[in-house]
PyMOL Python script that loads the backbone (N, CA, C, O; Angstrom):
from pymol import cmd

cmd.read_pdbstr("""\
ATOM      1  N   MET A   1     -25.090 -60.156-112.780  1.00  0.00           N
ATOM      2  CA  MET A   1     -26.161 -59.285-112.396  1.00  0.00           C
ATOM      3  C   MET A   1     -26.608 -59.669-110.997  1.00  0.00           C
ATOM      4  O   MET A   1     -26.733 -60.850-110.673  1.00  0.00           O
ATOM      5  N   VAL A   2     -26.842 -58.680-110.193  1.00  0.00           N
ATOM      6  CA  VAL A   2     -27.354 -58.850-108.840  1.00  0.00           C
ATOM      7  C   VAL A   2     -28.684 -58.105-108.770  1.00  0.00           C
ATOM      8  O   VAL A   2     -28.804 -56.998-109.294  1.00  0.00           O
ATOM      9  N   SER A   3     -29.675 -58.702-108.132  1.00  0.00           N
ATOM     10  CA  SER A   3     -30.985 -58.061-108.095  1.00  0.00           C
ATOM     11  C   SER A   3     -31.509 -57.938-106.674  1.00  0.00           C
ATOM     12  O   SER A   3     -31.065 -58.623-105.753  1.00  0.00           O
ATOM     13  N   HIS A   4     -32.480 -57.029-106.535  1.00  0.00           N
ATOM     14  CA  HIS A   4     -33.267 -56.916-105.314  1.00  0.00           C
ATOM     15  C   HIS A   4     -34.704 -56.728-105.755  1.00  0.00           C
ATOM     16  O   HIS A   4     -34.985 -55.707-106.383  1.00  0.00           O
ATOM     17  N   PRO A   5     -35.624 -57.616-105.484  1.00  0.00           N
ATOM     18  CA  PRO A   5     -35.414 -58.803-104.666  1.00  0.00           C
ATOM     19  C   PRO A   5     -34.503 -59.805-105.380  1.00  0.00           C
ATOM     20  O   PRO A   5     -34.392 -59.809-106.606  1.00  0.00           O
ATOM     21  N   VAL A   6     -33.870 -60.637-104.593  1.00  0.00           N
ATOM     22  CA  VAL A   6     -32.979 -61.647-105.155  1.00  0.00           C
ATOM     23  C   VAL A   6     -33.802 -62.752-105.806  1.00  0.00           C
ATOM     24  O   VAL A   6     -34.983 -62.918-105.504  1.00  0.00           O
ATOM     25  N   ALA A   7     -33.174 -63.497-106.692  1.00  0.00           N
ATOM     26  CA  ALA A   7     -33.852 -64.601-107.376  1.00  0.00           C
ATOM     27  C   ALA A   7     -34.417 -65.585-106.354  1.00  0.00           C
ATOM     28  O   ALA A   7     -33.751 -65.947-105.384  1.00  0.00           O
ATOM     29  N   ASP A   8     -35.631 -65.999-106.589  1.00  0.00           N
ATOM     30  CA  ASP A   8     -36.348 -66.988-105.771  1.00  0.00           C
ATOM     31  C   ASP A   8     -36.698 -66.497-104.374  1.00  0.00           C
ATOM     32  O   ASP A   8     -37.018 -67.305-103.502  1.00  0.00           O
ATOM     33  N   ALA A   9     -36.644 -65.195-104.145  1.00  0.00           N
ATOM     34  CA  ALA A   9     -37.008 -64.641-102.837  1.00  0.00           C
ATOM     35  C   ALA A   9     -38.521 -64.712-102.635  1.00  0.00           C
ATOM     36  O   ALA A   9     -39.289 -64.689-103.597  1.00  0.00           O
ATOM     37  N   THR A  10     -38.931 -64.798-101.384  1.00  0.00           N
ATOM     38  CA  THR A  10     -40.337 -64.718-101.003  1.00  0.00           C
ATOM     39  C   THR A  10     -40.456 -63.628 -99.955  1.00  0.00           C
ATOM     40  O   THR A  10     -39.706 -63.612 -98.979  1.00  0.00           O
ATOM     41  N   GLY A  11     -41.400 -62.715-100.156  1.00  0.00           N
ATOM     42  CA  GLY A  11     -41.557 -61.632 -99.194  1.00  0.00           C
ATOM     43  C   GLY A  11     -42.691 -60.716 -99.589  1.00  0.00           C
ATOM     44  O   GLY A  11     -43.514 -61.042-100.445  1.00  0.00           O
ATOM     45  N   GLY A  12     -42.717 -59.569 -98.949  1.00  0.00           N
ATOM     46  CA  GLY A  12     -43.720 -58.568 -99.255  1.00  0.00           C
ATOM     47  C   GLY A  12     -43.469 -57.971-100.627  1.00  0.00           C
ATOM     48  O   GLY A  12     -42.398 -58.170-101.201  1.00  0.00           O
ATOM     49  N   PRO A  13     -44.440 -57.243-101.163  1.00  0.00           N
ATOM     50  CA  PRO A  13     -44.275 -56.666-102.489  1.00  0.00           C
ATOM     51  C   PRO A  13     -43.176 -55.598-102.497  1.00  0.00           C
ATOM     52  O   PRO A  13     -43.178 -54.694-101.662  1.00  0.00           O
ATOM     53  N   PRO A  14     -42.242 -55.706-103.440  1.00  0.00           N
ATOM     54  CA  PRO A  14     -41.189 -54.695-103.506  1.00  0.00           C
ATOM     55  C   PRO A  14     -41.742 -53.400-104.095  1.00  0.00           C
ATOM     56  O   PRO A  14     -42.588 -53.432-104.988  1.00  0.00           O
ATOM     57  N   GLY A  15     -41.271 -52.277-103.601  1.00  0.00           N
ATOM     58  CA  GLY A  15     -41.662 -50.991-104.180  1.00  0.00           C
ATOM     59  C   GLY A  15     -41.007 -50.778-105.528  1.00  0.00           C
ATOM     60  O   GLY A  15     -41.575 -50.147-106.419  1.00  0.00           O
ATOM     61  N   ASP A  16     -39.812 -51.311-105.667  1.00  0.00           N
ATOM     62  CA  ASP A  16     -39.116 -51.267-106.940  1.00  0.00           C
ATOM     63  C   ASP A  16     -38.219 -52.485-107.051  1.00  0.00           C
ATOM     64  O   ASP A  16     -38.003 -53.205-106.076  1.00  0.00           O
ATOM     65  N   ILE A  17     -37.704 -52.706-108.241  1.00  0.00           N
ATOM     66  CA  ILE A  17     -36.837 -53.842-108.518  1.00  0.00           C
ATOM     67  C   ILE A  17     -35.511 -53.274-109.006  1.00  0.00           C
ATOM     68  O   ILE A  17     -35.472 -52.523-109.980  1.00  0.00           O
ATOM     69  N   GLU A  18     -34.425 -53.634-108.326  1.00  0.00           N
ATOM     70  CA  GLU A  18     -33.103 -53.122-108.668  1.00  0.00           C
ATOM     71  C   GLU A  18     -32.286 -54.198-109.358  1.00  0.00           C
ATOM     72  O   GLU A  18     -32.268 -55.349-108.923  1.00  0.00           O
ATOM     73  N   LEU A  19     -31.610 -53.819-110.435  1.00  0.00           N
ATOM     74  CA  LEU A  19     -30.699 -54.711-111.134  1.00  0.00           C
ATOM     75  C   LEU A  19     -29.344 -54.021-111.215  1.00  0.00           C
ATOM     76  O   LEU A  19     -29.230 -52.916-111.747  1.00  0.00           O
ATOM     77  N   ARG A  20     -28.317 -54.683-110.682  1.00  0.00           N
ATOM     78  CA  ARG A  20     -26.955 -54.137-110.693  1.00  0.00           C
ATOM     79  C   ARG A  20     -26.082 -55.004-111.592  1.00  0.00           C
ATOM     80  O   ARG A  20     -26.131 -56.233-111.535  1.00  0.00           O
ATOM     81  N   PHE A  21     -25.291 -54.346-112.414  1.00  0.00           N
ATOM     82  CA  PHE A  21     -24.451 -55.020-113.389  1.00  0.00           C
ATOM     83  C   PHE A  21     -22.979 -54.709-113.145  1.00  0.00           C
ATOM     84  O   PHE A  21     -22.650 -53.750-112.446  1.00  0.00           O
ATOM     85  N   SER A  22     -22.098 -55.518-113.720  1.00  0.00           N
ATOM     86  CA  SER A  22     -20.660 -55.296-113.553  1.00  0.00           C
ATOM     87  C   SER A  22     -20.163 -54.168-114.445  1.00  0.00           C
ATOM     88  O   SER A  22     -19.085 -53.622-114.212  1.00  0.00           O
ATOM     89  N   GLU A  23     -20.938 -53.816-115.461  1.00  0.00           N
ATOM     90  CA  GLU A  23     -20.605 -52.713-116.358  1.00  0.00           C
ATOM     91  C   GLU A  23     -21.811 -51.812-116.495  1.00  0.00           C
ATOM     92  O   GLU A  23     -22.933 -52.230-116.206  1.00  0.00           O
ATOM     93  N   ALA A  24     -21.601 -50.594-116.926  1.00  0.00           N
ATOM     94  CA  ALA A  24     -22.697 -49.637-117.058  1.00  0.00           C
ATOM     95  C   ALA A  24     -23.631 -50.020-118.201  1.00  0.00           C
ATOM     96  O   ALA A  24     -23.185 -50.137-119.343  1.00  0.00           O
ATOM     97  N   PRO A  25     -24.930 -50.218-117.915  1.00  0.00           N
ATOM     98  CA  PRO A  25     -25.886 -50.512-118.984  1.00  0.00           C
ATOM     99  C   PRO A  25     -26.305 -49.222-119.693  1.00  0.00           C
ATOM    100  O   PRO A  25     -26.358 -48.153-119.086  1.00  0.00           O
ATOM    101  N   LEU A  26     -26.599 -49.342-120.976  1.00  0.00           N
ATOM    102  CA  LEU A  26     -27.151 -48.224-121.735  1.00  0.00           C
ATOM    103  C   LEU A  26     -28.668 -48.359-121.665  1.00  0.00           C
ATOM    104  O   LEU A  26     -29.248 -49.204-122.346  1.00  0.00           O
ATOM    105  N   ALA A  27     -29.303 -47.542-120.856  1.00  0.00           N
ATOM    106  CA  ALA A  27     -30.735 -47.674-120.584  1.00  0.00           C
ATOM    107  C   ALA A  27     -31.580 -47.611-121.857  1.00  0.00           C
ATOM    108  O   ALA A  27     -32.587 -48.311-121.964  1.00  0.00           O
ATOM    109  N   MET A  28     -31.186 -46.789-122.811  1.00  0.00           N
ATOM    110  CA  MET A  28     -31.985 -46.643-124.025  1.00  0.00           C
ATOM    111  C   MET A  28     -31.939 -47.893-124.906  1.00  0.00           C
ATOM    112  O   MET A  28     -32.805 -48.069-125.763  1.00  0.00           O
ATOM    113  N   LEU A  29     -30.948 -48.761-124.711  1.00  0.00           N
ATOM    114  CA  LEU A  29     -30.826 -49.983-125.505  1.00  0.00           C
ATOM    115  C   LEU A  29     -31.139 -51.225-124.682  1.00  0.00           C
ATOM    116  O   LEU A  29     -30.877 -52.347-125.116  1.00  0.00           O
ATOM    117  N   SER A  30     -31.688 -51.027-123.517  1.00  0.00           N
ATOM    118  CA  SER A  30     -31.962 -52.129-122.598  1.00  0.00           C
ATOM    119  C   SER A  30     -33.455 -52.187-122.293  1.00  0.00           C
ATOM    120  O   SER A  30     -34.162 -51.191-122.450  1.00  0.00           O
ATOM    121  N   SER A  31     -33.938 -53.357-121.856  1.00  0.00           N
ATOM    122  CA  SER A  31     -35.342 -53.452-121.479  1.00  0.00           C
ATOM    123  C   SER A  31     -35.504 -54.444-120.335  1.00  0.00           C
ATOM    124  O   SER A  31     -34.735 -55.393-120.181  1.00  0.00           O
ATOM    125  N   ILE A  32     -36.522 -54.187-119.551  1.00  0.00           N
ATOM    126  CA  ILE A  32     -36.861 -55.053-118.427  1.00  0.00           C
ATOM    127  C   ILE A  32     -38.369 -55.257-118.448  1.00  0.00           C
ATOM    128  O   ILE A  32     -39.135 -54.295-118.507  1.00  0.00           O
ATOM    129  N   GLU A  33     -38.788 -56.521-118.399  1.00  0.00           N
ATOM    130  CA  GLU A  33     -40.202 -56.869-118.395  1.00  0.00           C
ATOM    131  C   GLU A  33     -40.540 -57.572-117.083  1.00  0.00           C
ATOM    132  O   GLU A  33     -39.722 -58.309-116.533  1.00  0.00           O
ATOM    133  N   LEU A  34     -41.743 -57.335-116.594  1.00  0.00           N
ATOM    134  CA  LEU A  34     -42.237 -57.978-115.380  1.00  0.00           C
ATOM    135  C   LEU A  34     -43.535 -58.680-115.737  1.00  0.00           C
ATOM    136  O   LEU A  34     -44.449 -58.068-116.290  1.00  0.00           O
ATOM    137  N   ARG A  35     -43.614 -59.987-115.415  1.00  0.00           N
ATOM    138  CA  ARG A  35     -44.798 -60.775-115.751  1.00  0.00           C
ATOM    139  C   ARG A  35     -45.257 -61.601-114.558  1.00  0.00           C
ATOM    140  O   ARG A  35     -44.464 -61.984-113.697  1.00  0.00           O
ATOM    141  N   THR A  36     -46.563 -61.866-114.532  1.00  0.00           N
ATOM    142  CA  THR A  36     -47.131 -62.751-113.522  1.00  0.00           C
ATOM    143  C   THR A  36     -46.893 -64.198-113.943  1.00  0.00           C
ATOM    144  O   THR A  36     -46.403 -64.452-115.044  1.00  0.00           O
ATOM    145  N   ALA A  37     -47.236 -65.142-113.077  1.00  0.00           N
ATOM    146  CA  ALA A  37     -47.084 -66.560-113.388  1.00  0.00           C
ATOM    147  C   ALA A  37     -47.959 -66.978-114.563  1.00  0.00           C
ATOM    148  O   ALA A  37     -47.654 -67.963-115.237  1.00  0.00           O
ATOM    149  N   THR A  38     -49.041 -66.246-114.820  1.00  0.00           N
ATOM    150  CA  THR A  38     -49.922 -66.564-115.944  1.00  0.00           C
ATOM    151  C   THR A  38     -49.503 -65.854-117.231  1.00  0.00           C
ATOM    152  O   THR A  38     -50.158 -65.998-118.263  1.00  0.00           O
ATOM    153  N   GLY A  39     -48.416 -65.092-117.170  1.00  0.00           N
ATOM    154  CA  GLY A  39     -47.901 -64.421-118.362  1.00  0.00           C
ATOM    155  C   GLY A  39     -48.412 -63.015-118.580  1.00  0.00           C
ATOM    156  O   GLY A  39     -48.110 -62.400-119.602  1.00  0.00           O
ATOM    157  N   GLU A  40     -49.186 -62.491-117.631  1.00  0.00           N
ATOM    158  CA  GLU A  40     -49.698 -61.127-117.752  1.00  0.00           C
ATOM    159  C   GLU A  40     -48.552 -60.130-117.574  1.00  0.00           C
ATOM    160  O   GLU A  40     -47.804 -60.206-116.599  1.00  0.00           O
ATOM    161  N   ASP A  41     -48.419 -59.202-118.513  1.00  0.00           N
ATOM    162  CA  ASP A  41     -47.416 -58.152-118.395  1.00  0.00           C
ATOM    163  C   ASP A  41     -47.844 -57.131-117.347  1.00  0.00           C
ATOM    164  O   ASP A  41     -48.991 -56.683-117.338  1.00  0.00           O
ATOM    165  N   ILE A  42     -46.923 -56.770-116.470  1.00  0.00           N
ATOM    166  CA  ILE A  42     -47.151 -55.712-115.491  1.00  0.00           C
ATOM    167  C   ILE A  42     -46.434 -54.473-116.016  1.00  0.00           C
ATOM    168  O   ILE A  42     -45.218 -54.505-116.199  1.00  0.00           O
ATOM    169  N   PRO A  43     -47.157 -53.382-116.263  1.00  0.00           N
ATOM    170  CA  PRO A  43     -46.501 -52.173-116.748  1.00  0.00           C
ATOM    171  C   PRO A  43     -45.473 -51.664-115.728  1.00  0.00           C
ATOM    172  O   PRO A  43     -45.733 -51.641-114.525  1.00  0.00           O
ATOM    173  N   VAL A  44     -44.324 -51.265-116.223  1.00  0.00           N
ATOM    174  CA  VAL A  44     -43.256 -50.749-115.369  1.00  0.00           C
ATOM    175  C   VAL A  44     -42.660 -49.500-115.995  1.00  0.00           C
ATOM    176  O   VAL A  44     -42.765 -49.281-117.202  1.00  0.00           O
ATOM    177  N   SER A  45     -42.043 -48.697-115.167  1.00  0.00           N
ATOM    178  CA  SER A  45     -41.198 -47.613-115.661  1.00  0.00           C
ATOM    179  C   SER A  45     -39.791 -47.933-115.174  1.00  0.00           C
ATOM    180  O   SER A  45     -39.616 -48.514-114.103  1.00  0.00           O
ATOM    181  N   SER A  46     -38.807 -47.558-115.950  1.00  0.00           N
ATOM    182  CA  SER A  46     -37.436 -47.863-115.547  1.00  0.00           C
ATOM    183  C   SER A  46     -36.613 -46.585-115.497  1.00  0.00           C
ATOM    184  O   SER A  46     -36.870 -45.611-116.205  1.00  0.00           O
ATOM    185  N   LYS A  47     -35.611 -46.636-114.626  1.00  0.00           N
ATOM    186  CA  LYS A  47     -34.729 -45.491-114.436  1.00  0.00           C
ATOM    187  C   LYS A  47     -33.286 -45.976-114.420  1.00  0.00           C
ATOM    188  O   LYS A  47     -32.976 -47.012-113.831  1.00  0.00           O
ATOM    189  N   ASP A  48     -32.423 -45.232-115.061  1.00  0.00           N
ATOM    190  CA  ASP A  48     -30.991 -45.484-114.989  1.00  0.00           C
ATOM    191  C   ASP A  48     -30.491 -44.736-113.756  1.00  0.00           C
ATOM    192  O   ASP A  48     -30.505 -43.506-113.725  1.00  0.00           O
ATOM    193  N   MET A  49     -30.051 -45.473-112.747  1.00  0.00           N
ATOM    194  CA  MET A  49     -29.628 -44.855-111.490  1.00  0.00           C
ATOM    195  C   MET A  49     -28.125 -44.605-111.436  1.00  0.00           C
ATOM    196  O   MET A  49     -27.607 -44.192-110.398  1.00  0.00           O
ATOM    197  N   GLY A  50     -27.420 -44.848-112.537  1.00  0.00           N
ATOM    198  CA  GLY A  50     -25.969 -44.711-112.506  1.00  0.00           C
ATOM    199  C   GLY A  50     -25.372 -45.852-111.701  1.00  0.00           C
ATOM    200  O   GLY A  50     -26.092 -46.758-111.282  1.00  0.00           O
ATOM    201  N   LYS A  51     -24.100 -45.820-111.485  1.00  0.00           N
ATOM    202  CA  LYS A  51     -23.412 -46.840-110.697  1.00  0.00           C
ATOM    203  C   LYS A  51     -23.779 -48.251-111.137  1.00  0.00           C
ATOM    204  O   LYS A  51     -23.907 -49.152-110.307  1.00  0.00           O
ATOM    205  N   ASN A  52     -23.948 -48.445-112.457  1.00  0.00           N
ATOM    206  CA  ASN A  52     -24.228 -49.756-113.037  1.00  0.00           C
ATOM    207  C   ASN A  52     -25.561 -50.342-112.587  1.00  0.00           C
ATOM    208  O   ASN A  52     -25.700 -51.562-112.508  1.00  0.00           O
ATOM    209  N   MET A  53     -26.545 -49.490-112.291  1.00  0.00           N
ATOM    210  CA  MET A  53     -27.815 -49.976-111.763  1.00  0.00           C
ATOM    211  C   MET A  53     -28.997 -49.423-112.558  1.00  0.00           C
ATOM    212  O   MET A  53     -29.046 -48.241-112.896  1.00  0.00           O
ATOM    213  N   LEU A  54     -29.945 -50.314-112.844  1.00  0.00           N
ATOM    214  CA  LEU A  54     -31.245 -49.933-113.386  1.00  0.00           C
ATOM    215  C   LEU A  54     -32.298 -50.254-112.332  1.00  0.00           C
ATOM    216  O   LEU A  54     -32.195 -51.260-111.629  1.00  0.00           O
ATOM    217  N   VAL A  55     -33.304 -49.400-112.224  1.00  0.00           N
ATOM    218  CA  VAL A  55     -34.398 -49.613-111.275  1.00  0.00           C
ATOM    219  C   VAL A  55     -35.702 -49.637-112.062  1.00  0.00           C
ATOM    220  O   VAL A  55     -35.947 -48.784-112.914  1.00  0.00           O
ATOM    221  N   VAL A  56     -36.528 -50.627-111.761  1.00  0.00           N
ATOM    222  CA  VAL A  56     -37.831 -50.774-112.395  1.00  0.00           C
ATOM    223  C   VAL A  56     -38.899 -50.592-111.330  1.00  0.00           C
ATOM    224  O   VAL A  56     -38.819 -51.180-110.251  1.00  0.00           O
ATOM    225  N   VAL A  57     -39.898 -49.776-111.636  1.00  0.00           N
ATOM    226  CA  VAL A  57     -40.975 -49.507-110.694  1.00  0.00           C
ATOM    227  C   VAL A  57     -42.286 -50.015-111.292  1.00  0.00           C
ATOM    228  O   VAL A  57     -42.723 -49.514-112.328  1.00  0.00           O
ATOM    229  N   PRO A  58     -42.923 -51.008-110.651  1.00  0.00           N
ATOM    230  CA  PRO A  58     -44.230 -51.462-111.142  1.00  0.00           C
ATOM    231  C   PRO A  58     -45.228 -50.305-111.076  1.00  0.00           C
ATOM    232  O   PRO A  58     -45.227 -49.532-110.118  1.00  0.00           O
ATOM    233  N   GLN A  59     -46.081 -50.192-112.102  1.00  0.00           N
ATOM    234  CA  GLN A  59     -47.044 -49.102-112.169  1.00  0.00           C
ATOM    235  C   GLN A  59     -48.296 -49.353-111.349  1.00  0.00           C
ATOM    236  O   GLN A  59     -49.188 -48.506-111.287  1.00  0.00           O
ATOM    237  N   ARG A  60     -48.359 -50.523-110.718  1.00  0.00           N
ATOM    238  CA  ARG A  60     -49.455 -50.822-109.795  1.00  0.00           C
ATOM    239  C   ARG A  60     -48.900 -51.749-108.716  1.00  0.00           C
ATOM    240  O   ARG A  60     -47.912 -52.447-108.944  1.00  0.00           O
ATOM    241  N   PRO A  61     -49.533 -51.758-107.541  1.00  0.00           N
ATOM    242  CA  PRO A  61     -49.052 -52.642-106.468  1.00  0.00           C
ATOM    243  C   PRO A  61     -49.101 -54.107-106.899  1.00  0.00           C
ATOM    244  O   PRO A  61     -50.042 -54.533-107.569  1.00  0.00           O
ATOM    245  N   LEU A  62     -48.092 -54.865-106.515  1.00  0.00           N
ATOM    246  CA  LEU A  62     -48.038 -56.283-106.851  1.00  0.00           C
ATOM    247  C   LEU A  62     -48.855 -57.079-105.845  1.00  0.00           C
ATOM    248  O   LEU A  62     -48.692 -56.928-104.634  1.00  0.00           O
ATOM    249  N   LYS A  63     -49.737 -57.928-106.362  1.00  0.00           N
ATOM    250  CA  LYS A  63     -50.564 -58.797-105.523  1.00  0.00           C
ATOM    251  C   LYS A  63     -49.777 -60.057-105.181  1.00  0.00           C
ATOM    252  O   LYS A  63     -48.705 -60.299-105.736  1.00  0.00           O
ATOM    253  N   SER A  64     -50.308 -60.845-104.276  1.00  0.00           N
ATOM    254  CA  SER A  64     -49.688 -62.125-103.937  1.00  0.00           C
ATOM    255  C   SER A  64     -49.563 -62.981-105.184  1.00  0.00           C
ATOM    256  O   SER A  64     -50.471 -63.037-106.013  1.00  0.00           O
ATOM    257  N   GLY A  65     -48.411 -63.651-105.303  1.00  0.00           N
ATOM    258  CA  GLY A  65     -48.204 -64.535-106.440  1.00  0.00           C
ATOM    259  C   GLY A  65     -46.758 -64.557-106.874  1.00  0.00           C
ATOM    260  O   GLY A  65     -45.894 -63.945-106.247  1.00  0.00           O
ATOM    261  N   SER A  66     -46.509 -65.266-107.948  1.00  0.00           N
ATOM    262  CA  SER A  66     -45.170 -65.428-108.492  1.00  0.00           C
ATOM    263  C   SER A  66     -44.976 -64.468-109.668  1.00  0.00           C
ATOM    264  O   SER A  66     -45.883 -64.274-110.478  1.00  0.00           O
ATOM    265  N   TYR A  67     -43.793 -63.874-109.751  1.00  0.00           N
ATOM    266  CA  TYR A  67     -43.468 -62.920-110.806  1.00  0.00           C
ATOM    267  C   TYR A  67     -42.127 -63.287-111.435  1.00  0.00           C
ATOM    268  O   TYR A  67     -41.234 -63.820-110.776  1.00  0.00           O
ATOM    269  N   THR A  68     -42.013 -62.988-112.716  1.00  0.00           N
ATOM    270  CA  THR A  68     -40.766 -63.214-113.435  1.00  0.00           C
ATOM    271  C   THR A  68     -40.287 -61.897-114.027  1.00  0.00           C
ATOM    272  O   THR A  68     -41.062 -61.145-114.619  1.00  0.00           O
ATOM    273  N   VAL A  69     -39.004 -61.634-113.859  1.00  0.00           N
ATOM    274  CA  VAL A  69     -38.360 -60.477-114.461  1.00  0.00           C
ATOM    275  C   VAL A  69     -37.502 -60.991-115.610  1.00  0.00           C
ATOM    276  O   VAL A  69     -36.645 -61.855-115.419  1.00  0.00           O
ATOM    277  N   LYS A  70     -37.735 -60.458-116.797  1.00  0.00           N
ATOM    278  CA  LYS A  70     -36.930 -60.801-117.972  1.00  0.00           C
ATOM    279  C   LYS A  70     -36.216 -59.521-118.394  1.00  0.00           C
ATOM    280  O   LYS A  70     -36.842 -58.480-118.591  1.00  0.00           O
ATOM    281  N   TRP A  71     -34.901 -59.618-118.528  1.00  0.00           N
ATOM    282  CA  TRP A  71     -34.142 -58.412-118.838  1.00  0.00           C
ATOM    283  C   TRP A  71     -33.112 -58.673-119.929  1.00  0.00           C
ATOM    284  O   TRP A  71     -32.633 -59.793-120.105  1.00  0.00           O
ATOM    285  N   HIS A  72     -32.791 -57.619-120.647  1.00  0.00           N
ATOM    286  CA  HIS A  72     -31.630 -57.644-121.537  1.00  0.00           C
ATOM    287  C   HIS A  72     -31.017 -56.245-121.482  1.00  0.00           C
ATOM    288  O   HIS A  72     -31.729 -55.241-121.464  1.00  0.00           O
ATOM    289  N   VAL A  73     -29.723 -56.198-121.455  1.00  0.00           N
ATOM    290  CA  VAL A  73     -29.019 -54.916-121.432  1.00  0.00           C
ATOM    291  C   VAL A  73     -27.897 -54.925-122.457  1.00  0.00           C
ATOM    292  O   VAL A  73     -27.326 -55.964-122.790  1.00  0.00           O
ATOM    293  N   VAL A  74     -27.610 -53.743-122.936  1.00  0.00           N
ATOM    294  CA  VAL A  74     -26.431 -53.496-123.748  1.00  0.00           C
ATOM    295  C   VAL A  74     -25.560 -52.576-122.913  1.00  0.00           C
ATOM    296  O   VAL A  74     -26.015 -51.532-122.446  1.00  0.00           O
ATOM    297  N   THR A  75     -24.311 -52.964-122.727  1.00  0.00           N
ATOM    298  CA  THR A  75     -23.412 -52.175-121.880  1.00  0.00           C
ATOM    299  C   THR A  75     -22.648 -51.150-122.706  1.00  0.00           C
ATOM    300  O   THR A  75     -22.677 -51.178-123.936  1.00  0.00           O
ATOM    301  N   ALA A  76     -21.974 -50.257-122.021  1.00  0.00           N
ATOM    302  CA  ALA A  76     -21.246 -49.175-122.672  1.00  0.00           C
ATOM    303  C   ALA A  76     -20.221 -49.689-123.675  1.00  0.00           C
ATOM    304  O   ALA A  76     -19.908 -48.996-124.644  1.00  0.00           O
ATOM    305  N   ASP A  77     -19.690 -50.897-123.457  1.00  0.00           N
ATOM    306  CA  ASP A  77     -18.729 -51.449-124.420  1.00  0.00           C
ATOM    307  C   ASP A  77     -19.426 -52.314-125.471  1.00  0.00           C
ATOM    308  O   ASP A  77     -18.771 -53.111-126.143  1.00  0.00           O
ATOM    309  N   THR A  78     -20.735 -52.169-125.622  1.00  0.00           N
ATOM    310  CA  THR A  78     -21.609 -52.802-126.621  1.00  0.00           C
ATOM    311  C   THR A  78     -21.851 -54.293-126.419  1.00  0.00           C
ATOM    312  O   THR A  78     -22.361 -54.950-127.327  1.00  0.00           O
ATOM    313  N   HIS A  79     -21.509 -54.840-125.277  1.00  0.00           N
ATOM    314  CA  HIS A  79     -21.858 -56.242-125.009  1.00  0.00           C
ATOM    315  C   HIS A  79     -23.333 -56.329-124.656  1.00  0.00           C
ATOM    316  O   HIS A  79     -23.865 -55.477-123.943  1.00  0.00           O
ATOM    317  N   ARG A  80     -23.985 -57.362-125.160  1.00  0.00           N
ATOM    318  CA  ARG A  80     -25.392 -57.605-124.844  1.00  0.00           C
ATOM    319  C   ARG A  80     -25.456 -58.809-123.915  1.00  0.00           C
ATOM    320  O   ARG A  80     -24.796 -59.822-124.148  1.00  0.00           O
ATOM    321  N   THR A  81     -26.249 -58.690-122.870  1.00  0.00           N
ATOM    322  CA  THR A  81     -26.452 -59.796-121.947  1.00  0.00           C
ATOM    323  C   THR A  81     -27.926 -59.829-121.569  1.00  0.00           C
ATOM    324  O   THR A  81     -28.621 -58.816-121.645  1.00  0.00           O
ATOM    325  N   GLN A  82     -28.392 -60.997-121.162  1.00  0.00           N
ATOM    326  CA  GLN A  82     -29.808 -61.128-120.827  1.00  0.00           C
ATOM    327  C   GLN A  82     -30.000 -62.201-119.777  1.00  0.00           C
ATOM    328  O   GLN A  82     -29.103 -63.002-119.515  1.00  0.00           O
ATOM    329  N   GLY A  83     -31.170 -62.206-119.185  1.00  0.00           N
ATOM    330  CA  GLY A  83     -31.472 -63.220-118.191  1.00  0.00           C
ATOM    331  C   GLY A  83     -32.873 -63.068-117.651  1.00  0.00           C
ATOM    332  O   GLY A  83     -33.610 -62.153-118.019  1.00  0.00           O
ATOM    333  N   THR A  84     -33.228 -63.987-116.767  1.00  0.00           N
ATOM    334  CA  THR A  84     -34.527 -63.945-116.092  1.00  0.00           C
ATOM    335  C   THR A  84     -34.322 -64.383-114.647  1.00  0.00           C
ATOM    336  O   THR A  84     -33.372 -65.096-114.323  1.00  0.00           O
ATOM    337  N   PHE A  85     -35.222 -63.948-113.803  1.00  0.00           N
ATOM    338  CA  PHE A  85     -35.288 -64.452-112.436  1.00  0.00           C
ATOM    339  C   PHE A  85     -36.709 -64.287-111.941  1.00  0.00           C
ATOM    340  O   PHE A  85     -37.471 -63.469-112.457  1.00  0.00           O
ATOM    341  N   ALA A  86     -37.054 -65.067-110.943  1.00  0.00           N
ATOM    342  CA  ALA A  86     -38.405 -65.036-110.398  1.00  0.00           C
ATOM    343  C   ALA A  86     -38.369 -64.708-108.917  1.00  0.00           C
ATOM    344  O   ALA A  86     -37.359 -64.915-108.245  1.00  0.00           O
ATOM    345  N   PHE A  87     -39.485 -64.192-108.415  1.00  0.00           N
ATOM    346  CA  PHE A  87     -39.657 -63.983-106.977  1.00  0.00           C
ATOM    347  C   PHE A  87     -41.133 -64.135-106.665  1.00  0.00           C
ATOM    348  O   PHE A  87     -41.978 -64.081-107.559  1.00  0.00           O
ATOM    349  N   ILE A  88     -41.434 -64.325-105.390  1.00  0.00           N
ATOM    350  CA  ILE A  88     -42.801 -64.551-104.939  1.00  0.00           C
ATOM    351  C   ILE A  88     -43.199 -63.465-103.955  1.00  0.00           C
ATOM    352  O   ILE A  88     -42.446 -63.126-103.042  1.00  0.00           O
ATOM    353  N   VAL A  89     -44.401 -62.922-104.156  1.00  0.00           N
ATOM    354  CA  VAL A  89     -44.980 -61.951-103.225  1.00  0.00           C
ATOM    355  C   VAL A  89     -46.004 -62.687-102.381  1.00  0.00           C
ATOM    356  O   VAL A  89     -46.889 -63.358-102.913  1.00  0.00           O
ATOM    357  N   ARG A  90     -45.883 -62.561-101.048  1.00  0.00           N
ATOM    358  CA  ARG A  90     -46.850 -63.212-100.135  1.00  0.00           C
ATOM    359  C   ARG A  90     -48.097 -62.402-100.004  1.00  0.00           C
ATOM    360  O   ARG A  90     -49.014 -62.793 -99.282  1.00  0.00           O
TER     361      ARG A  90
END
""", "prot")
cmd.dss("prot")
cmd.show_as("cartoon", "prot")
cmd.util.cbc("prot")
cmd.orient("prot")
């Protein structure tokens, strides 16, 4: 999985979070969560962008701080994979 922002990045608040996979994810069987360093859930909406990519859009602007993305996907060939990564907003 490749993401934008990349794991451990520091920068301005992203407008959206992109996750690219080596196989096509099934959006209806996949989930992506966004949390603050204190564990607060940030509401997001997600979109299947095709080309093996899911995009998550935070429902409110991200403030300065550390965030964790936790994801799990089921791919078209029914493999399940999961992971987490963090980034920092200045």
